[in-house]
C-alpha positions as CSV (number, residue, x, y, z in Angstrom):
1,X,17.5,-27.4,-4.9
2,X,15.9,-27.8,-1.6
3,X,12.7,-26.1,-0.2
4,X,14.7,-23.3,1.7
5,X,16.5,-22.2,-1.6
6,X,13.3,-22.1,-3.4
7,X,11.7,-19.8,-0.6
8,X,14.8,-17.8,-0.7
9,X,14.7,-17.2,-4.6
10,X,10.8,-16.4,-4.2
11,X,11.7,-14.0,-1.5
12,X,14.2,-12.1,-3.7
13,X,11.6,-11.9,-6.5
14,X,9.1,-10.5,-3.8
15,X,11.6,-7.9,-2.9
16,X,11.8,-6.7,-6.6
17,X,8.1,-6.5,-7.1
18,X,7.9,-4.7,-3.7
19,X,10.4,-2.2,-4.7
20,X,8.5,-1.6,-8.1
21,X,5.5,-1.0,-5.9
22,X,7.1,1.6,-3.8
23,X,8.9,3.4,-6.6
24,X,5.4,3.5,-8.7
25,X,4.6,6.7,-6.7
26,X,8.2,8.4,-7.8
27,X,6.6,10.5,-10.8
28,X,4.2,12.2,-8.6
29,X,7.0,13.4,-6.3
30,X,9.4,14.3,-9.1
31,X,6.5,16.6,-10.3
32,X,6.3,17.9,-6.9
33,X,10.1,18.8,-6.8
34,X,9.7,20.4,-10.4
35,X,6.7,22.5,-9.5
36,X,8.1,23.3,-5.9
37,X,4.6,22.7,-4.6
38,X,2.1,20.3,-3.5
39,X,-1.4,19.9,-5.1
40,X,-4.2,20.6,-2.9
41,X,-5.9,17.1,-3.7
42,X,-2.7,15.2,-2.9
43,X,-3.4,12.5,-0.4
44,X,-0.2,12.3,1.9
45,X,-1.8,10.1,4.8
46,X,-1.2,7.0,2.5
47,X,2.6,7.6,3.0
48,X,2.3,8.0,6.7
49,X,0.4,4.7,7.1
50,X,2.9,2.9,5.0
51,X,6.0,4.2,7.1
52,X,4.2,2.5,10.1
53,X,3.3,-0.5,8.4
54,X,7.0,-0.9,6.9
55,X,8.4,-0.3,10.4
56,X,6.4,-2.9,12.1
57,X,7.3,-5.6,9.1
58,X,10.9,-4.8,9.4
59,X,10.8,-5.6,13.1
60,X,9.1,-8.7,12.5
61,X,11.6,-10.0,9.9
62,X,14.7,-9.5,12.2
63,X,16.5,-12.7,13.5
64,X,15.6,-11.6,17.1
65,X,11.8,-12.1,16.4
66,X,11.7,-14.6,13.3
67,X,14.3,-16.8,11.9
68,X,15.0,-17.3,8.3
69,X,12.8,-14.2,7.4
70,X,15.3,-11.5,6.7
71,X,13.7,-11.0,3.2
72,X,10.9,-9.6,4.7
73,X,12.8,-6.9,6.6
74,X,14.8,-6.1,3.5
75,X,11.5,-5.7,1.5
76,X,10.0,-3.6,4.0
77,X,13.3,-1.7,4.9
78,X,13.8,-0.5,1.3
79,X,10.1,0.4,1.2
80,X,10.3,2.3,4.5
81,X,13.5,4.3,3.2
82,X,11.3,5.3,0.1
83,X,8.5,6.5,1.9
84,X,10.4,8.5,4.4
85,X,11.9,10.3,1.1
86,X,8.4,11.0,-0.2
87,X,7.4,12.5,3.1
88,X,10.4,14.6,3.3
89,X,9.5,15.8,-0.1
90,X,6.1,16.7,0.9
91,X,7.3,18.5,4.0
92,X,9.7,20.5,2.0
93,X,7.3,21.7,-0.6
94,X,3.9,22.0,1.3
95,X,2.8,25.3,2.0
96,X,4.3,26.3,5.4
97,X,0.9,27.8,6.6
98,X,-1.0,24.6,5.4
99,X,-3.0,23.0,8.2
100,X,-2.6,19.4,6.8
101,X,1.1,19.9,7.1
102,X,0.9,20.6,10.8
103,X,-1.6,17.6,11.1
104,X,0.6,15.3,9.3
105,X,3.5,16.1,11.2
106,X,1.8,15.8,14.6
107,X,0.4,12.4,13.4
108,X,3.9,11.4,12.3
109,X,5.5,12.1,15.5
110,X,2.7,10.3,17.4
111,X,3.3,7.3,15.4
112,X,7.0,7.4,15.6
113,X,6.6,7.6,19.4
114,X,4.6,4.6,19.5
115,X,6.6,2.7,17.2
116,X,9.6,3.3,19.3
117,X,7.6,2.3,22.5
118,X,6.6,-0.9,20.7
119,X,10.0,-1.6,19.6
120,X,11.4,-1.0,23.0
121,X,8.8,-3.2,25.1
122,X,9.1,-6.1,22.6
123,X,12.9,-6.2,22.4
124,X,13.8,-5.6,25.7
125,X,11.0,-7.0,28.0
126,X,10.0,-10.0,25.9
127,X,12.7,-12.4,26.3
128,X,11.0,-15.3,24.9
129,X,11.3,-15.4,21.1
130,X,8.0,-17.2,20.5
131,X,6.0,-14.8,22.5
132,X,7.8,-11.9,20.7
133,X,7.2,-13.3,17.5
134,X,3.4,-13.8,18.1
135,X,2.9,-10.4,19.7
136,X,4.7,-8.6,16.7
137,X,3.0,-10.9,14.2
138,X,-0.4,-10.1,15.6
139,X,0.2,-6.5,15.6
140,X,1.6,-6.6,12.1
141,X,-1.3,-8.6,10.7
142,X,-3.9,-6.4,12.3
143,X,-2.6,-3.2,11.2
144,X,-1.8,-4.2,7.6
145,X,-5.5,-5.8,7.5
146,X,-6.9,-2.5,8.5
147,X,-4.9,-0.6,6.0
148,X,-6.1,-2.8,3.3
149,X,-9.6,-2.3,4.4
150,X,-9.3,1.6,4.6
151,X,-7.9,1.6,1.1
152,X,-10.7,-0.6,-0.2
153,X,-13.5,1.7,1.2
154,X,-11.9,4.6,-0.7
155,X,-13.3,2.9,-3.9
156,X,-16.3,4.9,-4.9
157,X,-18.6,6.1,-7.8
158,X,-17.6,9.0,-9.9
159,X,-20.3,10.0,-12.4
160,X,-20.7,7.2,-14.8
161,X,-17.6,5.1,-13.7
162,X,-16.0,3.7,-10.7
163,X,-13.0,5.4,-9.3
164,X,-10.4,3.6,-7.2
165,X,-8.3,5.9,-5.1
166,X,-4.5,5.3,-5.4
167,X,-5.2,2.2,-7.4
168,X,-5.1,2.3,-11.2
169,X,-5.4,-1.0,-13.0
170,X,-1.4,-1.6,-13.4
171,X,-0.8,-0.8,-9.7
172,X,-3.6,-3.4,-8.6
173,X,-2.2,-6.1,-11.0
174,X,1.3,-5.7,-9.7
175,X,0.2,-5.8,-6.1
176,X,-1.9,-8.8,-6.9
177,X,1.2,-10.5,-8.3
178,X,3.2,-9.5,-5.4
179,X,0.8,-10.8,-3.0
180,X,0.7,-14.1,-4.7
181,X,4.6,-14.2,-4.6
182,X,4.7,-13.7,-0.8
183,X,1.9,-16.0,-0.3
184,X,4.0,-18.7,-2.0
185,X,7.1,-17.6,0.3
186,X,4.9,-18.0,3.4
187,X,4.1,-21.7,2.5
188,X,7.3,-23.0,1.3
189,X,9.8,-24.5,3.5
190,X,8.0,-23.4,6.7
191,X,4.4,-22.0,7.1
192,X,4.6,-18.1,8.3
193,X,0.9,-17.7,9.2
194,X,1.2,-13.8,9.6
195,X,2.9,-13.3,6.1
196,X,0.2,-15.5,4.7
197,X,-2.8,-13.9,6.2
198,X,-1.8,-10.2,5.1
199,X,-1.1,-11.3,1.5
200,X,-4.1,-13.3,1.1
201,X,-6.2,-10.3,2.4
202,X,-4.1,-8.0,0.1
203,X,-4.4,-10.3,-2.9
204,X,-8.3,-10.3,-2.5
205,X,-8.5,-6.6,-1.9
206,X,-6.6,-6.3,-5.2
207,X,-8.7,-8.6,-7.0
208,X,-11.7,-6.6,-5.8
209,X,-10.5,-3.5,-7.4
210,X,-9.3,-5.3,-10.8
211,X,-13.0,-6.6,-10.9
212,X,-14.4,-3.2,-10.3
213,X,-12.0,-1.5,-12.6
214,X,-12.9,-4.1,-15.4
215,X,-16.4,-3.5,-14.8
216,X,-16.0,0.1,-15.1
217,X,-14.3,-0.3,-18.3
218,X,-16.9,-2.5,-19.9
219,X,-19.7,-0.1,-18.6
220,X,-17.8,2.7,-20.4
221,X,-17.9,1.0,-23.7
222,X,-21.2,-0.4,-23.6
223,X,-23.3,2.1,-22.0
224,X,-23.2,4.7,-25.0
225,X,-24.2,2.0,-27.3
226,X,-27.2,0.7,-25.1
227,X,-28.6,4.3,-24.5
228,X,-30.9,5.6,-27.2
229,X,-29.6,8.2,-29.1
230,X,-31.3,11.8,-28.4
231,X,-33.3,13.3,-31.2
232,X,-33.0,16.8,-31.3
233,X,-36.4,18.6,-32.8
234,X,-35.7,20.8,-35.7
235,X,-36.2,24.5,-35.1
236,X,-35.8,27.8,-36.7
237,X,-34.5,29.2,-33.5
238,X,-30.9,28.8,-32.7
239,X,-30.4,26.3,-29.8
240,X,-28.7,27.8,-26.9
């Protein structure tokens, strides 16, 4: 089996893992559909960000931009469809008078307009495939890196434990494995520096979240044992 075939197999496995990550939010949206309403604390902006991210990488993997990277397009194309479905569910069941619905819709329209402009500029006016690949690759890398950074900044302390928004342990673990698969994909047969960089950043971000979650679990288990037990003085009066 040659290196190109191995790379293709790894890319297919990466597509499967990426699909599982995208579908991990399905239970929440099924609950929204059943309740016919969206919770006040629901954070929809992650899905808006993911629509842009997937759209950019779909463009990057096209043969017009990068040869032998169609699996990058298929992975992000499926993710894009799923994220669009999530947003459609959000807009249908979000309160019509909700301000966040209007803001989300406005942000989405602006981002879609910018995406169409970017698609048009790169495909119509950049005839050199190498220049096209570099421009789109840089934009994809910078945007995805910022996205990982913003999600990492949403790790915060909640009372006696750490809480990572959107990233429970299993989600971070699957993302970490997925990033490792795409790192392998980016260095076998030929080096794809843009796919390599974003997945190294993603793997580091997931590793940080996994470490924080593990420390949080250990802290919750050990802290009650280390703290001295409170002695309540006896009293003939009822304790209120």
